[in-house]
KEMI-5653 format. One record per residue (C-alpha): x, y, z; residue in three letters; residue number from 1. Coordinates in steps of 0.25 Angstrom, whole numbers, plus 5000, padded with zeros to 4 digits. Example, Ala and Ser with C-alpha at 12.3 -4.5 7.8 and 13.67 -1.06 7.14 Angstrom:
> X	Y	Z	r	k
> 5049	4982	5031	Ala	1
> 5055	4996	5029	Ser	2
# end
This chain:
> X	Y	Z	r	k
> 4999	4999	5001	Met	1
> 5005	5015	4995	Ile	2
> 5008	5023	5008	Thr	3
> 5002	5037	5010	Ile	4
> 5016	5042	5008	His	5
> 5018	5038	4996	Arg	6
> 5005	5039	4990	Lys	7
> 5007	5054	4993	Tyr	8
> 5020	5052	4987	Tyr	9
> 5016	5048	4972	Leu	10
> 5004	5059	4972	Phe	11
> 5014	5069	4974	Met	12
> 5023	5063	4963	Leu	13
> 5010	5062	4955	Leu	14
> 5008	5078	4957	Ala	15
> 5020	5078	4946	Ile	16
> 5017	5071	4937	Leu	17
> 5003	5076	4935	Thr	18
> 4995	5087	4933	Ser	19
> 4982	5081	4933	Cys	20
> 4973	5073	4926	Lys	21
> 4972	5086	4915	Lys	22
> 4987	5087	4914	Phe	23
> 4985	5090	4898	Leu	24
> 4979	5102	4900	Glu	25
> 4982	5108	4912	Val	26
> 4997	5110	4918	Ala	27
> 5001	5101	4929	Pro	28
> 5002	5108	4942	Pro	29
> 5012	5116	4946	Asn	30
> 5010	5112	4962	Asp	31
> 5016	5098	4961	Lys	32
> 5031	5091	4965	Leu	33
> 5044	5096	4958	Glu	34
> 5046	5087	4946	Thr	35
> 5060	5087	4950	Ser	36
> 5059	5081	4965	Ser	37
> 5049	5072	4958	Val	38
> 5060	5065	4949	Phe	39
> 5070	5069	4958	Ala	40
> 5076	5053	4958	Asp	41
> 5074	5039	4955	Ser	42
> 5066	5038	4967	Thr	43
> 5056	5050	4965	Ser	44
> 5054	5050	4950	Ala	45
> 5050	5033	4953	Ala	46
> 5040	5039	4963	His	47
> 5034	5046	4953	Ala	48
> 5031	5035	4943	Ile	49
> 5025	5026	4953	Ile	50
> 5015	5040	4955	Ala	51
> 5011	5038	4941	Ile	52
> 5008	5024	4942	Tyr	53
> 4999	5027	4956	Ser	54
> 4991	5035	4945	Gln	55
> 4987	5023	4939	Leu	56
> 4979	5017	4951	Thr	57
> 4972	5031	4950	Ser	58
> 4963	5038	4943	Gly	59
> 4957	5032	4930	Asn	60
> 4969	5026	4925	Leu	61
> 4966	5012	4923	Gly	62
> 4968	5006	4937	Leu	63
> 4955	5011	4941	Leu	64
> 4950	5002	4931	Gly	65
> 4946	5014	4922	Gln	66
> 4954	5006	4912	Lys	67
> 4949	4991	4910	Ser	68
> 4936	4998	4914	Ile	69
> 4933	5009	4903	Thr	70
> 4940	5001	4893	Ala	71
> 4933	4988	4897	Gly	72
> 4920	4995	4897	Leu	73
> 4925	5001	4882	Ala	74
> 4927	4986	4877	Ala	75
> 4919	4974	4880	Asp	76
> 4923	4970	4894	Glu	77
> 4914	4977	4905	Leu	78
> 4902	4983	4908	Tyr	79
> 4899	4994	4918	Phe	80
> 4887	4992	4926	Thr	81
> 4887	5006	4932	Gly	82
> 4880	5018	4926	Asn	83
> 4891	5027	4923	Asn	84
> 4892	5033	4911	Asp	85
> 4910	5034	4912	Ser	86
> 4909	5020	4910	Tyr	87
> 4896	5018	4902	Thr	88
> 4903	5025	4889	Asn	89
> 4914	5015	4890	Phe	90
> 4906	5004	4891	Gln	91
> 4897	5009	4879	Asp	92
> 4907	5015	4874	Asn	93
> 4900	5027	4872	Asn	94
> 4912	5036	4881	Leu	95
> 4909	5050	4879	Gln	96
> 4920	5061	4878	Ile	97
> 4917	5066	4892	Asn	98
> 4916	5052	4901	Asn	99
> 4926	5055	4913	Ser	100
> 4932	5039	4912	Gln	101
> 4936	5043	4898	Leu	102
> 4942	5056	4902	Asn	103
> 4951	5048	4915	Asp	104
> 4956	5038	4908	Ile	105
> 4963	5050	4897	Trp	106
> 4964	5058	4909	Thr	107
> 4971	5050	4918	Asp	108
> 4980	5044	4906	Leu	109
> 4986	5056	4903	Tyr	110
> 4989	5061	4917	Ala	111
> 4996	5046	4919	Gln	112
> 5004	5052	4905	Ile	113
> 5008	5064	4911	Tyr	114
> 5013	5058	4922	Arg	115
> 5020	5049	4916	Ala	116
> 5027	5062	4906	Asn	117
> 5030	5071	4920	Ala	118
> 5036	5056	4925	Ala	119
> 5046	5054	4913	Tyr	120
> 5048	5069	4913	Glu	121
> 5052	5070	4927	Gly	122
> 5061	5058	4927	Val	123
> 5069	5062	4911	Asn	124
> 5073	5075	4918	Ser	125
> 5076	5072	4934	Ser	126
> 5092	5071	4937	Ser	127
> 5089	5063	4950	Gly	128
> 5086	5049	4941	Ile	129
> 5096	5039	4937	Ile	130
> 5094	5038	4921	Pro	131
> 5090	5023	4924	Ser	132
> 5080	5025	4934	Ala	133
> 5076	5037	4924	Lys	134
> 5074	5029	4914	Ala	135
> 5064	5019	4920	Lys	136
> 5056	5029	4925	Leu	137
> 5054	5036	4912	Lys	138
> 5049	5021	4908	Ala	139
> 5039	5021	4918	Glu	140
> 5035	5035	4912	Ala	141
> 5034	5030	4900	Leu	142
> 5029	5018	4903	Phe	143
> 5017	5024	4908	Ile	144
> 5014	5036	4899	Arg	145
> 5013	5023	4889	Ala	146
> 5002	5015	4896	Phe	147
> 4993	5028	4895	Cys	148
> 4996	5031	4884	Tyr	149
> 4992	5016	4880	Phe	150
> 4977	5018	4886	Tyr	151
> 4976	5032	4879	Leu	152
> 4979	5028	4865	Val	153
> 4970	5016	4865	Asn	154
> 4960	5023	4872	Tyr	155
> 4958	5035	4863	Trp	156
> 4967	5033	4851	Gly	157
> 4976	5048	4849	Asp	158
> 4979	5054	4861	Val	159
> 4990	5065	4866	Pro	160
> 5002	5060	4867	Leu	161
> 5009	5065	4879	Ile	162
> 5024	5063	4884	Thr	163
> 5026	5075	4890	Ser	164
> 5023	5084	4900	Thr	165
> 5021	5097	4894	Ala	166
> 5006	5098	4898	Tyr	167
> 5004	5112	4889	Gln	168
> 5007	5103	4876	Ser	169
> 5001	5091	4881	Asn	170
> 4987	5099	4882	Ala	171
> 4986	5102	4868	Ile	172
> 4992	5088	4866	Lys	173
> 4984	5081	4852	Gly	174
> 4984	5065	4850	Arg	175
> 4993	5058	4844	Ser	176
> 4990	5046	4837	Ala	177
> 4987	5034	4843	Val	178
> 5001	5027	4835	Thr	179
> 5008	5040	4843	Glu	180
> 5004	5037	4855	Val	181
> 5006	5020	4854	Tyr	182
> 5021	5027	4849	Ala	183
> 5024	5032	4862	Gln	184
> 5018	5021	4869	Ile	185
> 5027	5013	4863	Ile	186
> 5038	5021	4864	Ser	187
> 5036	5024	4879	Asp	188
> 5037	5008	4882	Leu	189
> 5048	5006	4872	Val	190
> 5056	5014	4881	Thr	191
> 5051	5010	4895	Ala	192
> 5052	4996	4893	Gln	193
> 5066	4999	4889	Ala	194
> 5068	5007	4903	Asp	195
> 5059	5000	4913	Leu	196
> 5067	4989	4921	Pro	197
> 5064	4974	4920	Glu	198
> 5059	4973	4933	Asp	199
> 5048	4981	4940	Tyr	200
> 5051	4994	4948	Pro	201
> 5042	4989	4959	Thr	202
> 5038	4973	4962	Ala	203
> 5023	4976	4960	Asp	204
> 5024	4979	4945	Arg	205
> 5018	4993	4947	Gly	206
> 5029	5000	4940	Arg	207
> 5030	4997	4927	Pro	208
> 5046	4987	4921	Asn	209
> 5050	4986	4907	Lys	210
> 5039	4976	4905	Trp	211
> 5027	4983	4909	Ala	212
> 5030	4993	4898	Ala	213
> 5034	4982	4889	Ala	214
> 5018	4977	4892	Ala	215
> 5014	4990	4885	Leu	216
> 5022	4991	4876	Leu	217
> 5018	4976	4871	Ala	218
> 5005	4981	4871	Arg	219
> 5007	4992	4865	Thr	220
> 5014	4986	4853	Tyr	221
> 5001	4977	4855	Leu	222
> 4992	4989	4852	Tyr	223
> 5000	4994	4840	Thr	224
> 5002	4981	4833	Lys	225
> 5016	4979	4834	Asp	226
> 5014	4963	4836	Tyr	227
> 5030	4962	4837	Thr	228
> 5033	4970	4847	Asn	229
> 5021	4966	4855	Ala	230
> 5025	4951	4854	Ser	231
> 5038	4955	4857	Ile	232
> 5037	4965	4869	Ile	233
> 5026	4955	4874	Ala	234
> 5036	4944	4874	Thr	235
> 5046	4948	4882	Asn	236
> 5037	4952	4894	Ile	237
> 5031	4938	4893	Ile	238
> 5044	4932	4893	Asn	239
> 5047	4940	4906	Gln	240
> 5043	4929	4913	Ser	241
> 5051	4930	4926	Gly	242
> 5044	4942	4928	Met	243
> 5029	4938	4923	Tyr	244
> 5021	4927	4920	Asn	245
> 5006	4925	4918	Leu	246
> 5000	4922	4933	Ala	247
> 4988	4914	4938	Asp	248
> 4975	4921	4934	Leu	249
> 4971	4924	4948	Asn	250
> 4987	4931	4950	Leu	251
> 4985	4938	4937	Val	252
> 4980	4951	4943	Phe	253
> 4987	4951	4957	Lys	254
> 4999	4960	4963	Lys	255
> 5010	4951	4960	Glu	256
> 5005	4944	4947	Ser	257
> 5018	4940	4939	Ser	258
> 5010	4946	4926	Glu	259
> 5007	4957	4930	Thr	260
> 5020	4967	4920	Ile	261
> 5013	4980	4928	Trp	262
> 5001	4983	4938	Gln	263
> 4998	4996	4944	Ile	264
> 4999	4994	4960	Val	265
> 4989	5002	4968	Pro	266
> 4995	5013	4974	Val	267
> 4980	5013	4985	Thr	268
> 4981	5005	4998	Gly	269
> 4968	4994	4995	Tyr	270
> 4967	4995	4982	Thr	271
> 4973	4984	4974	Asn	272
> 4968	4983	4958	Ser	273
> 4959	4993	4954	Trp	274
> 4951	4986	4944	Asp	275
> 4948	4977	4954	Ala	276
> 4942	4987	4960	Thr	277
> 4934	4991	4947	Ile	278
> 4931	4979	4944	Phe	279
> 4927	4971	4956	Ile	280
> 4912	4975	4961	Pro	281
> 4910	4975	4976	Tyr	282
> 4900	4963	4983	Pro	283
> 4887	4963	4976	Asp	284
> 4892	4975	4967	Gln	285
> 4889	4975	4952	Val	286
> 4902	4978	4946	Pro	287
> 4904	4992	4938	Thr	288
> 4912	4984	4929	Phe	289
> 4907	4972	4923	Ala	290
> 4914	4959	4913	Leu	291
> 4905	4961	4899	Arg	292
> 4899	4946	4900	Asp	293
> 4906	4944	4885	Ser	294
> 4920	4946	4891	Leu	295
> 4916	4935	4905	Val	296
> 4909	4924	4894	His	297
> 4919	4925	4883	Ser	298
> 4930	4917	4893	Phe	299
> 4932	4904	4891	Glu	300
> 4923	4895	4901	Ser	301
> 4939	4890	4905	Ala	302
> 4945	4902	4908	Asp	303
> 4950	4906	4920	Lys	304
> 4953	4921	4917	Arg	305
> 4938	4920	4918	Lys	306
> 4936	4917	4934	Ser	307
> 4949	4923	4938	Ser	308
> 4948	4938	4932	Trp	309
> 4931	4937	4931	Ile	310
> 4921	4939	4941	Asn	311
> 4908	4937	4944	Ser	312
> 4897	4945	4953	Thr	313
> 4882	4944	4954	Thr	314
> 4873	4955	4957	Val	315
> 4857	4955	4956	Asn	316
> 4857	4942	4949	Asn	317
> 4867	4948	4938	Ser	318
> 4883	4943	4937	Thr	319
> 4891	4955	4935	Tyr	320
> 4907	4950	4929	Ser	321
> 4921	4958	4931	Tyr	322
> 4934	4957	4930	Pro	323
> 4941	4950	4943	Tyr	324
> 4956	4951	4938	Lys	325
> 4959	4960	4951	Tyr	326
> 4951	4955	4965	Gln	327
> 4956	4963	4974	Val	328
> 4948	4977	4975	Gln	329
> 4955	4983	4987	Gln	330
> 4963	4977	4998	Ala	331
> 4976	4982	5007	Ser	332
> 4985	4975	4999	Asp	333
> 4988	4974	4985	Ile	334
> 4986	4962	4979	Thr	335
> 4982	4965	4965	Glu	336
> 4987	4978	4953	Cys	337
> 4981	4983	4942	Asp	338
> 4989	4976	4933	Ile	339
> 4991	4984	4920	Ile	340
> 5000	4974	4912	Phe	341
> 5002	4958	4913	Arg	342
> 5010	4946	4905	Leu	343
> 4994	4942	4900	Gly	344
> 4993	4953	4892	Glu	345
> 5007	4950	4888	Ile	346
> 5004	4937	4881	Tyr	347
> 4992	4942	4874	Leu	348
> 4998	4953	4868	Ile	349
> 5010	4943	4863	Arg	350
> 4999	4935	4859	Ala	351
> 4992	4945	4853	Glu	352
> 5003	4951	4846	Ala	353
> 5009	4938	4839	Asn	354
> 4995	4935	4834	Ile	355
> 4995	4947	4828	Ala	356
> 5005	4945	4820	Ala	357
> 5003	4929	4816	Gly	358
> 5010	4922	4827	Lys	359
> 5000	4914	4831	Leu	360
> 5007	4904	4838	Ala	361
> 5012	4914	4848	Asp	362
> 5001	4921	4850	Gly	363
> 4993	4909	4851	Glu	364
> 5003	4904	4863	Ala	365
> 5002	4918	4872	Asp	366
> 4987	4918	4872	Ile	367
> 4986	4904	4877	Asn	368
> 4996	4905	4888	Thr	369
> 4987	4914	4892	Ile	370
> 4976	4908	4889	Arg	371
> 4983	4896	4898	Ser	372
> 4983	4902	4911	Arg	373
> 4968	4906	4908	Ala	374
> 4964	4893	4907	Gly	375
> 4961	4890	4894	Leu	376
> 4965	4880	4884	Ala	377
> 4975	4887	4872	Gly	378
> 4972	4890	4858	Ile	379
> 4975	4889	4845	Asn	380
> 4976	4900	4837	Ile	381
> 4976	4898	4820	Gly	382
> 4976	4913	4816	Ser	383
> 4978	4927	4818	Lys	384
> 4964	4928	4820	Glu	385
> 4959	4918	4828	Asp	386
> 4974	4923	4835	Gly	387
> 4968	4937	4841	Leu	388
> 4955	4933	4843	Gln	389
> 4961	4923	4854	Ala	390
> 4969	4934	4858	Leu	391
> 4957	4943	4861	Glu	392
> 4950	4933	4869	Thr	393
> 4962	4931	4878	Glu	394
> 4964	4945	4878	Arg	395
> 4948	4947	4883	Ile	396
> 4950	4936	4894	His	397
> 4963	4940	4897	Glu	398
> 4962	4955	4900	Leu	399
> 4948	4960	4902	Phe	400
> 4949	4972	4911	Ala	401
> 4961	4973	4910	Glu	402
> 4966	4988	4903	Trp	403
> 4956	4991	4893	Gly	404
> 4963	4978	4887	Asn	405
> 4950	4974	4878	Arg	406
> 4946	4989	4873	Trp	407
> 4961	4990	4869	Leu	408
> 4960	4979	4860	Asp	409
> 4946	4980	4855	Leu	410
> 4953	4993	4851	Lys	411
> 4964	4988	4843	Arg	412
> 4960	4976	4837	Trp	413
> 4949	4985	4830	Asn	414
> 4939	4976	4836	Thr	415
> 4930	4985	4844	Ala	416
> 4919	4987	4833	Asp	417
> 4917	4971	4833	Gln	418
> 4918	4968	4848	Val	419
> 4909	4980	4854	Leu	420
> 4898	4983	4845	Pro	421
> 4891	4970	4851	Ala	422
> 4894	4974	4866	Ile	423
> 4893	4990	4865	Lys	424
> 4881	4991	4855	Gly	425
> 4879	5002	4847	Asn	426
> 4887	5010	4857	Asn	427
> 4900	5005	4848	Trp	428
> 4905	5014	4839	Gln	429
> 4921	5012	4833	Ser	430
> 4924	5025	4837	Thr	431
> 4922	5020	4851	Asp	432
> 4935	5012	4852	Val	433
> 4943	5026	4856	Leu	434
> 4939	5034	4867	Trp	435
> 4934	5050	4864	Pro	436
> 4943	5058	4871	Ile	437
> 4937	5064	4884	Pro	438
> 4930	5077	4880	Ala	439
> 4939	5084	4892	Gln	440
> 4952	5081	4887	Gln	441
> 4948	5087	4872	Ile	442
> 4942	5100	4878	Leu	443
> 4957	5101	4886	Leu	444
> 4965	5099	4873	Asn	445
> 4959	5102	4861	Lys	446
> 4969	5095	4854	Ser	447
> 4962	5082	4857	Leu	448
> 4953	5077	4847	Ser	449
> 4944	5067	4850	Gln	450
> 4940	5052	4847	Asn	451
> 4930	5050	4834	Asn	452
> 4917	5045	4840	Gly	453
> 4916	5054	4850	Tyr	454
> 4912	5070	4851	Phe	455
# end
């Protein structure tokens, strides 16, 4: 459990690393800690980086469940049992430009990017940090920036590419093309992978090592259809068997899981995983976010992932299924953390890359590795089309309710128009694959244009 003193210290460090959610349109406050003191030496600079990670467990940035929830609602995984338009808009793919959740996700991601840029600049200009430590700390900042841009470019397409803390020019920055944003992500991750250490800075895997950067890089190569590099990077990770192994299904999402490549450790006492807090209902209560029956019924009867990772409750004679990958809502001991990258996904990245490149036997082997862990028999892949269909099925069952993977898959495979109308009906429009730029952001920055289909 983090101490009050450390909480306060992290809060004060964040003051210099952020100006607030509206950093794109206002100047950073001038009454904060001096940058020179925050980055005076390796120890204080490391605390500044840690302070950025602490923000990943607050607000709407992912670990309150927003990434898994909003994208899961937009896809065919989750449905909302309440009546809040902020969520039903995602579920109905009827997003309004003034949706509060939408604006929160945008501003939280850019706030993290600002903090990462501030940390990078502070470390880079410091004369008190030894060169080896400086390279590692800058690599962490680049990793955080790349992580945030990965979600921005996938949710909105063209987005402002901000790589400095120059708020005056940032405030009027227009949207950069998807290809340019991806090029920056890859550049940041290549540098981060080269400069981050092999071993984790902390035993809890809460700060990234080079393989965490490699995991995001492999995913990025896959999304940009660079199948050769996606397979190579994924193989490099899988080969680190002394560090990573596929865990028993009941242990995959535990804090000490051998499968974890990067996770966020909660900094507030009594809270474990935010996903558990969001998804698990109170006794005799309806889950706020439930799994669609179509997903639950799509599992093979022998698939142990269904029994291990899905739970259900019956209220007023209606049964609701919900994600149960994380099973500890609150406890004084931290036994579960929100996992961002894990080995199971890496196997599926390599499988998809190899199948797409025509290496069917290699892709089949990786799919069957994941199926074997789930208690299922192996499959035979006779064609690329069969292989990609099998790959999609495994991603659905392995990665459901994790960081919006299903929504991003439907988008990048260009299959949303085939899959979602059956669930969403007339609400679905092809332009829904990109979310609208929040109205507040366009009002603040006249250089921003709106995505097609939104007004």
